[in-house]
N, C-alpha and C positions, 0 to 999 in steps of 0.2 A: 067871462068864463064859459057862459052858455054858447057863445059864438065859437069858442075854441073847440068844445066838444062837438058842435055841429059840423065843423070843418074837418077835425082830425078823425073822428070815428068813421065817417064814410070813407075817407081816404085810406085809413088802416084796413077797413073791410075790403076795399077794392084791391089793395096790395096783397092781402092774405089770399083772396080768391085767385089773383094772378099767380102768386107763388104756388098755390095748390095745383093750378092748371099746368104749371111748368114742370111739375114733378111727375115722373113716369117710372114704373117698376118693370124691369126686364127680367124674365125668368132665366134660370141657369142655362137652359138649352137655347136661348135666344141672344141675338146681338142687334143693337139699334144703329143703323146707318144714319148719320146726321147730315142734313143739307142746310147750310147757313147762307142765306141770300142766294140760293140756287147752287152754291158750290159745296161739293161733298167734303167733309172733314177727312183728315188723313186716317184716323183710327176709329173703328166702331166703338160704341159704348155698351157697357153691361158686362156681366149681369149685375142685378141689384137695383139700387135707387139711383136714377140719373136725373139731371136737370136740363130741360130744354128751354132755351131762351125764345119764347114765343113773342111775336109772330114771325120772327126772323129765322127761327130754326124749324125744320120739318124732319120728323123721325120716321124711318121705314124699318120695321122690325122684321128680322129674317130668322127663321128656325134653323138650328144647326144639327138637328137630328137626322137620322137616316130616313130617307123617303123611299117607299116602295112604289115604283111606277109599273103599272100593268100594261104591257104592250099588247094591243088587240091582235087577233089572228090576221096574218098577212098572207096574201096569195103569192106563193113562191113557185117558180119554175126552175127546177134543178138543172144541172149541166147535162144530164141525160134525158131532159125533156119530160120530167114527171111533175105534174101539177099537184100541189098540196097546200095545206094551210098550217102555219106555224105561229104559235104565240110564245111570248117570253115575259120575264120579269126582270126589271132593272133596279138595283139597289144603289142609291146615290145620296150624297149629302153635300152641304155647302161648307167649304173650307175657307172661303174668302167672301164674307158678306158684301164688302164694298164692290167687288167685281160682279157679283151676282145681281146687284141692283143697278149698277151703272152700265155694264156691258150688254145686257139682254133685258128685254121688256118683261118676259115671263119665263124664268129659268126652268120651271117644271115642264111647261108646255114645250119649250125648245128642246129639253132633254128627251122628252117623249118622242118628238118628231125625228130627232137624230137617231134614236134607237130604232124606230120603224124603218127608216130608209137604210140604215146600216144592216139591219136584219135581212131585208130583201136583197141587198147587193151581195152580202157575204154568202148567204145560203144559196144564191143563184150560181155561185162559182163551184159548188161541190155536187157530187152525185148523191143519189138517194142512199146508197150503201154507206157512204162516208157520213152522211147526216145522221143515220141511225146508229152507227158504230162509234163515231168520234164526237159525241155531243159535248163532252167536257172540253175537248180541244177547241171546238167551235165556240163554246161559251167564253173561254179565255180569250180567244181572238176578238170576239165581239166586245168584250170588256175593254180591251186595249184600244180598239178603234174609237169607241164611244167616249172613253176617258180622254183621249187625245183631242177629240172635238170639243168637249165641254170644259177642258182645263182653262182656256182663256176666260171663261165665265165664272171661275172660282168654284166649279163643281167637280167633285171627285166621285167616280163610279167605282164602287167597291166590288160589285159582282153582277154578272148577267147569267141568268139561267133560262134555258129553253124549257118552257112549261109543257107544251103539248105539240104533237105532230099528227095532224089529221090526214090520213091517206085515203085516196079514192077506193071505192069498193072493189073495182077490178084489180087494183094493185094489191089489195089485201088478199084477194083470192089467189092471185099469182104467187104471192109470197107464201101463202099456206100450202099451195101445191109444191113449191120449191122446197119448203121445210119437210114436207112429207116424203118427197123423193130423196132428200138428203138422209132422212132417218132410214128409209128402205136400203139406201146404198150402204150405210154403216152396218145395218143388220146383215146384209149379204156378205160384206167383208169380214165381219166377226164370225159368221157361220163358216166361211171358207177357211179362215185361219184356224178355227176349231177342227175342221176336217183335216187340214194339213198337219196339225200337231198330233191328231189321233193316228194318222197314217205313219207319221214318224215314230211314234211310240210302238205301234204294231210292228213296224219294220225292225226296230231295235229288239223287241221281244222275240221276233222270229229268228233273228240272227243269233241271239243268245241261246235260244232253245235248240236250234240246229247244230250249234257247236258242241253240244253234249247230249248224246242219246238218252242218258238217264233223265235229263230234264223233260224229255218228251213223255217218258213213262210216268214221271211224277205228275205231269199235267194231266195225263189220262186218268190217273187215280183220283186226282182232285175233282175232275169232272164227274166221275162216278159217285164220289161223295156228295156233290151238289145235287145230283139226280136222286140219290137215295133219301136225302132230307125231305124231298117233296113227296115221299111215299109213292114213288112211281115204280111199277114192276118192269118197266122197259129198261133193258140194258143195251147200251150202244157200244159196239166194238169198232174202233177206228181201223179203216182199211188203208194201208200205205199206198201212195200213188205209184211206188216202184213196182208193186205187184201188177197193177193195171198196165204198166208199160211193158212188162214181160209178156202178158197175154197179147198185147198189140203186136209185139215183135213176132210171136209165134204165128199169129194170124197172117202177118205179112209174108213170112216164109212159106206158109202153107199155100198161099195164093200164087 
């Protein structure tokens, strides 16, 4: 009996330890890719409690959450030969854990490198004005290209955003002068339009007043009323230009 307990108890303890070591808990946002004797199983395991047949099974746990990759500032030369620095942010996630483990050694690093090279190549094909005005369109184009490159690895790129565009100081000064000149241009155009509308209104008013002599008399009386309100003792009498023309004709006949 003692021999039985001496043999069974250690064996049971070893089996319990082995079973405990073979048990693994996978979180809801994770999947475990199992390699059995070096060959990957067809389907990843998880989430929850899984059993790994050690030492023949090896598990690689892959996170399925969205990963934010910060693309560092890249030196870009635009199509119009402007040097600048552009940084971006890439949002990606693993949709096929098996491919992410088997196809590429480090999918995060590989995605980051693809994003950097794509950023330089795409932004090098546009001008500075297009880069500043069409950032959303360029971000969508970058997302499509990066997603196509990472799709065989089981990586889905959900969004790419251009974070910052650092312009040289001379370009910033030139853009400031251009904006100032544009504002002055709009101000002059608005002032000219105001003068044109005012002249049109004066011409219409003159035509209406000249059509009726009574309107001229009413305008004269209104002007006198405005002068009287200011407590001014000066009275202005309008002198028609026709009278001056009569004197001119008399002077010409006399000469």
